[in-house]
C-alpha positions in Angstrom: 102.4 172.0 250.2 105.4 172.0 247.8 108.1 174.7 247.4 106.1 176.2 244.5 103.6 177.7 246.9 106.0 179.3 249.4 105.0 182.8 248.3 101.8 184.5 247.6 102.7 185.7 244.1 104.3 184.2 241.1 108.0 184.3 242.1 110.8 183.9 239.6 111.2 180.3 240.6 107.5 179.7 240.2 107.5 181.2 236.8 110.5 179.1 235.9 108.8 175.9 237.0 105.6 176.8 235.2 107.4 177.6 232.0 109.3 174.2 232.2 106.0 172.4 232.5 104.4 174.4 229.7 107.5 173.6 227.6 106.8 169.9 228.2 103.1 170.0 227.1 104.2 172.2 224.2 106.6 169.4 223.2 103.9 166.8 223.4 101.6 168.8 221.2 104.2 169.7 218.5 105.5 166.1 218.4 102.0 164.8 217.5 101.2 167.6 215.0 104.5 167.4 213.1 104.2 163.6 212.6 100.7 164.1 211.1 102.2 166.2 208.4 105.2 164.0 207.7 103.2 160.7 207.3 103.1 160.7 203.4 106.9 161.3 203.2 107.5 158.5 205.8 105.4 156.0 203.7 107.2 156.9 200.5 110.7 156.5 202.1 110.1 153.4 204.1 107.8 151.7 201.7 104.9 151.3 204.2 101.5 150.0 203.4 98.4 152.0 204.4 97.9 149.6 207.3 101.5 150.0 208.6 101.3 153.8 208.2 98.3 154.1 210.4 100.1 152.2 213.1 102.7 154.8 213.2 100.1 157.1 214.7 98.0 154.5 216.4 101.0 153.1 218.4 101.4 156.5 220.0 97.7 156.7 220.9 97.7 153.2 222.3 100.7 153.9 224.5 99.4 157.3 225.6 95.8 156.3 226.2 96.5 152.8 227.6 99.0 153.9 230.3 97.7 157.3 231.3 95.8 156.2 234.5 98.8 154.2 235.6 101.0 157.2 234.9 98.8 159.5 236.9 98.8 157.2 239.9 102.5 156.7 239.7 103.0 160.4 240.1 101.1 160.3 243.3 102.9 157.2 244.7 106.5 157.8 243.5 106.8 161.5 243.4 105.7 164.0 240.7 109.1 165.5 240.0 110.8 162.1 239.9 108.3 160.8 237.4 108.3 163.9 235.3 112.0 164.1 234.9 112.6 160.4 234.3 109.9 159.9 231.7 110.9 163.1 229.9 114.3 161.5 229.4 112.6 158.4 228.0 110.5 160.7 225.7 113.7 162.4 224.5 115.5 159.1 223.8 112.8 157.3 221.9 111.7 160.4 219.9 115.3 160.6 218.6 115.4 156.8 217.9 112.4 157.2 215.7 114.4 159.4 213.3 116.9 156.5 212.8 114.2 153.9 211.9 115.0 152.0 208.6 111.9 149.7 208.9 108.3 150.3 209.7 108.3 148.2 212.9 111.2 150.2 214.3 109.3 153.4 214.0 106.1 151.8 215.4 107.9 150.5 218.5 109.6 153.9 219.0 106.3 155.7 218.8 104.6 153.3 221.2 107.3 153.8 223.9 107.1 157.6 223.2 103.4 157.5 223.9 104.0 155.5 227.1 106.5 158.2 228.2 104.0 160.9 227.5 101.4 159.0 229.6 103.6 159.1 232.7 105.1 162.6 232.0 101.9 164.6 231.3 99.9 163.8 234.4 103.0 164.2 236.5 103.6 167.7 235.1 100.0 168.7 235.5 99.9 167.5 239.1 103.0 169.6 239.9 101.0 172.7 238.9 97.7 171.7 240.7 99.6 170.9 243.9 102.1 173.8 243.7 99.7 176.7 242.9 97.0 177.7 245.4 93.5 176.7 244.3 91.7 179.7 243.0 93.0 182.6 240.8 96.7 181.6 241.0 96.1 178.0 239.9 93.6 179.1 237.3 96.1 181.5 235.8 98.8 178.8 235.7 96.4 176.2 234.2 95.1 178.5 231.5 98.7 179.4 230.5 99.4 175.7 230.5 96.5 174.8 228.3 97.2 177.6 225.9 100.7 176.3 225.5 99.5 172.9 224.7 97.1 174.2 222.0 99.9 176.4 220.6 102.2 173.4 220.4 99.7 171.4 218.2 99.0 174.4 215.9 102.7 175.4 215.5 103.6 171.8 215.0 101.4 171.7 211.8 103.6 174.5 210.3 106.9 173.3 211.7 106.1 169.8 210.5 105.7 171.0 206.9 108.9 173.0 207.0 110.9 170.2 208.5 109.5 167.5 206.2 110.6 169.7 203.2 114.2 169.2 204.5 113.7 165.6 205.4 111.1 163.7 207.5 113.7 162.4 210.0 114.0 166.0 211.3 110.4 165.7 212.6 111.9 163.3 215.1 115.3 164.9 215.6 114.0 168.5 216.3 112.1 167.5 219.5 115.2 166.0 220.9 116.9 169.4 221.1 113.8 170.9 222.8 113.4 167.9 225.1 117.0 168.2 226.2 116.6 171.9 227.0 113.4 171.2 229.0 115.1 168.4 230.8 118.0 170.6 232.0 115.5 173.4 233.0 113.4 170.9 234.9 116.3 169.8 237.0 116.9 173.4 238.0 113.3 174.7 238.4 110.8 171.9 239.1 110.8 171.8 242.9 111.9 168.7 244.8 109.4 167.3 247.2 109.5 164.8 250.0 109.2 161.3 248.7 105.7 160.2 249.3 105.2 158.1 252.4 104.0 154.7 251.1 104.3 152.9 254.4 101.8 150.1 254.4 100.8 150.8 250.8 101.1 148.4 248.0 101.2 149.1 244.3 97.9 147.8 242.8 99.6 145.6 240.3 96.5 143.6 239.4 94.5 146.9 238.9 97.3 148.4 236.8 97.5 145.3 234.5 93.8 145.0 234.0 93.1 148.7 233.4 96.0 149.0 231.1 94.9 146.0 229.1 91.3 147.3 229.0 92.3 150.8 227.8 94.7 149.5 225.2 92.2 147.1 223.9 89.3 149.6 223.9 91.5 152.3 222.1 92.6 149.6 219.6 89.0 148.5 219.0 87.9 152.0 218.4 90.9 152.7 216.1 90.3 149.5 214.1 86.6 150.3 213.6 87.6 152.5 210.6 89.6 149.8 208.7 88.9 146.4 210.1 85.9 144.2 209.9 83.0 144.6 212.3 83.7 141.2 213.9 87.4 142.0 214.6 86.6 145.4 216.0 83.7 144.1 218.2 85.8 141.2 219.5 88.6 143.6 220.5 86.1 145.9 222.2 84.5 143.0 224.0 87.9 141.9 225.3 88.6 145.4 226.5 85.3 145.6 228.3 85.9 142.3 230.0 89.2 143.5 231.3 87.4 146.7 232.4 84.9 144.7 234.3 87.7 142.8 236.0 89.4 146.1 236.8 86.3 147.4 238.5 85.9 144.3 240.6 89.5 144.5 241.7 89.3 148.1 242.6 86.2 147.6 244.7 88.0 144.9 246.7 91.5 146.4 246.8 92.6 148.2 250.0 95.0 150.4 247.9 93.2 150.8 244.6 94.8 152.3 241.5 91.6 154.4 240.9 89.6 155.1 244.0 86.0 154.9 242.9 85.0 157.6 245.4 86.6 160.2 243.2 83.7 159.8 240.8 81.3 161.1 243.5 82.4 164.6 242.3 79.6 165.4 239.7 81.8 168.3 238.4 84.7 166.0 237.8 82.6 163.5 235.9 81.0 166.3 233.8 84.4 167.7 233.0 85.8 164.4 231.9 82.8 163.6 229.7 82.8 167.0 228.2 86.5 166.8 227.6 86.2 163.5 225.9 83.4 164.7 223.5 85.1 168.0 222.8 88.3 166.2 221.8 86.4 163.8 219.6 84.9 166.7 217.7 88.1 168.8 217.5 90.4 166.0 216.2 87.7 164.5 213.9 87.0 167.9 212.3 90.7 168.8 211.8 91.3 165.3 210.2 88.5 165.8 207.7 89.5 169.4 206.9 93.1 168.3 206.1 91.8 165.5 203.8 89.4 167.9 202.1 92.1 170.4 201.4 94.8 168.0 200.3 92.8 165.3 198.5 90.0 167.3 196.9 91.6 170.7 196.6 95.2 169.6 195.9 96.6 172.0 198.4 100.2 171.4 199.5 101.2 170.4 202.9 102.4 173.9 203.7 99.3 175.5 202.3 97.2 173.3 204.5 99.4 174.0 207.5 99.1 177.7 207.1 95.4 177.5 206.5 94.9 175.7 209.8 97.2 178.1 211.7 94.3 180.4 212.6 93.0 177.8 215.0 96.2 178.7 217.0 94.5 181.9 218.2 93.8 179.8 221.2 97.5 180.0 222.3 97.1 183.8 222.5 93.6 183.9 224.1 93.9 181.1 226.7 96.3 183.0 228.9 94.9 186.5 228.2 91.2 186.5 227.5 90.0 183.3 229.2 91.3 184.2 232.7 89.3 187.5 232.6 86.2 185.7 231.5 86.6 183.0 234.2 87.0 185.7 236.8 84.0 187.5 235.6 81.5 184.7 234.7 83.0 181.5 236.4 84.2 178.3 234.8 80.8 176.7 234.1 79.6 179.6 231.8 82.9 180.0 230.0 83.0 176.2 229.2 79.4 176.2 228.0 80.2 179.3 225.8 83.2 177.6 224.4 81.3 174.4 223.6 78.5 176.4 222.0 81.0 178.2 219.8 82.3 174.8 218.7 78.8 173.7 217.7 78.5 176.9 215.7 81.9 176.4 214.1 81.1 172.9 213.0 77.6 173.8 211.9 78.9 176.6 209.6 81.1 174.0 207.9 78.3 171.5 207.2 77.4 172.8 203.7 81.0 172.3 202.6 81.4 173.1 198.9 83.8 171.6 196.2 85.3 175.0 195.6 85.0 176.9 198.8 87.3 179.9 199.2 89.4 180.2 202.3 87.3 183.2 203.2 84.3 180.8 203.5 86.3 178.5 205.8 87.9 181.1 207.9 84.9 181.8 210.3 84.7 178.2 211.3 88.4 177.9 211.9 88.6 181.1 213.9 85.5 180.2 216.0 87.1 176.8 216.7 90.3 178.4 218.0 88.2 180.6 220.2 86.1 177.6 221.4 89.2 175.7 222.3 90.6 178.6 224.3 87.4 178.9 226.3 86.8 175.2 226.9 90.1 173.4 227.3 91.7 175.4 230.2 88.5 175.7 232.2 87.8 172.0 231.8 91.2 171.4 233.2 90.4 173.6 236.2 87.1 171.9 236.9 88.5 168.3 236.5 91.1 169.0 239.2 89.5 171.3 241.6 88.3 169.8 245.0 90.6 166.8 244.6 92.9 166.0 247.5 96.6 166.8 246.9 97.5 163.2 247.2 95.2 162.4 244.2 96.0 165.2 241.8 98.0 162.8 239.6 95.0 160.5 239.4 92.8 163.4 238.5 95.2 164.5 235.8 95.4 161.0 234.5 91.6 160.7 234.2 91.4 164.0 232.3 94.1 163.1 229.8 92.7 159.6 229.4 89.4 161.3 228.5 91.1 163.5 225.9 92.9 160.5 224.4 89.8 158.4 224.1 87.9 161.3 222.7 90.6 161.9 220.0 90.7 158.2 219.1 86.9 158.0 219.1 86.5 161.1 217.0 89.1 160.1 214.3 87.6 156.6 214.0 84.0 157.8 213.9 84.5 160.5 211.2 86.5 158.0 209.1 84.0 155.3 209.4 81.0 157.6 208.8 82.7 159.3 205.8 83.7 155.9 204.3 80.2 154.5 204.7 78.7 157.6 203.0 81.1 157.5 200.1 79.6 155.3 197.4 82.1 156.0 194.6 85.6 157.3 194.1 84.4 160.4 192.3 85.2 163.9 193.8 81.5 164.5 194.2 81.0 161.2 196.1 84.1 161.9 198.3 82.8 165.3 199.1 79.4 163.9 200.1 81.3 161.5 202.5 83.1 164.4 204.0 79.9 166.3 204.5 78.3 163.4 206.3 81.4 162.8 208.4 81.3 166.4 209.5 78.0 165.6 211.4 80.1 163.6 213.9 82.0 166.6 215.4 78.8 168.7 215.3 77.0 166.0 217.3 79.9 165.5 219.7 80.1 169.2 220.5 76.3 169.4 221.0 76.4 166.5 223.4 79.3 168.1 225.3 77.4 171.3 225.6 74.3 169.5 226.9 76.3 167.8 229.6 78.2 171.0 230.5 74.9 172.8 230.9 74.1 170.7 234.0 76.9 172.5 235.7 75.1 175.8 235.3 72.1 174.4 237.2 74.2 173.1 240.0 76.0 176.5 240.5 72.7 178.4 240.1 71.3 176.3 243.0 74.2 177.5 245.1 75.8 174.0 245.5 79.6 174.1 245.5 81.5 171.3 243.8 81.9 168.4 246.1 84.6 165.7 246.2 85.6 163.0 248.6 89.2 162.5 249.7 91.1 159.2 250.1 89.8 158.8 253.6 86.2 159.1 252.5 85.8 162.6 254.0 83.8 165.2 252.1 85.7 168.1 250.5 83.7 171.3 249.9 85.2 173.7 247.4 84.1 177.4 247.1 82.0 177.6 244.0 83.1 179.5 241.0 80.8 182.3 240.1 
């Protein structure tokens, strides 16, 4: 057990470490959200085509989603604090370099490396929490505060991005450098040092790392291209990704030191949590994407008006560390997750009859419900996805969870774009609105599927079966069931 857990309560040093890690996930959220708002200004200044502009966002997703599993395993093998601090420094450097870009390719490269840095930094930070706080109420409290901060970063980033873009889009890249530097200094002081993992007799699974990274990058790329490339190109990319994935599975089954131990998937609760997280992210990001297009393209709202309209979703930053822990303590993680996912279904359903001249009052219930849904689902999903996992594999568990979120986000964005485009038969406002309405079925269906998968967790707990995992040695791990 690391230095974080040396006392029964949350000591000042524990709070310091937790706040540093929350600051890092806040940084990741605000970085993505601010860039979303700044894209039109970046295109105008650098003269980017639509294809080049989408790569500014896609490069980050590819770097993040493609290297997440490798990043999670690296945290387990090379030390969580070491990986967190070193890759936070890389994140700081390349985020700042993006602000100096004078050509599109420079910005795309900077965003790709920033995404890779986040892929190594994020699971390392999460595993510091899951190994440093005792499983149960203490860890749950820490994870819910962590997830609330992540959500708050994305929401606040929408507003901050609008304000900074009004000054100059380059400040969207320069501003995170200041925050990154402060977090880096605090990390050196508060994130506890741990003994370097004993890797005697262990080898880095280079073949597994290369094949899974290639598979994830190609699959994410194939999903992303589905919205704007031909069917043949998208299908070819996806097939290549699936071929690499098949090769990865063969390698992992034969490897003595696999990158991803297949036995971890014997935990039904872990599998449910990752599937639900993927579908929830697909709906959440796809819905926000369509709402922003609706407000700016059809309603001619300004960037700041749109940002402030979406700000209500940020209620999750308040509720995650306050209301959600009480609900988890009272009803258990499974019921709280299901409740959050059902609220998401309701939020998306209320938005389906979208009108051409809807008032903000008509949109407000869906946006508020979505913020509440995020606060109930995101943190508890993080708890379930990491509970019962051996300490030596917490980095892997975190990598799997964030990979699920990134794939879900990419899938949701691509799906709503493709469905909306297919349903838009003309360039008239009425036809575009029809396309948006059809596209809104995607987040509704994704949330409904996530709720159906999550409901199986209620049956398991009702039957009195605790969550089960298997450690690296193949031994069964029984975890006290949440109520």
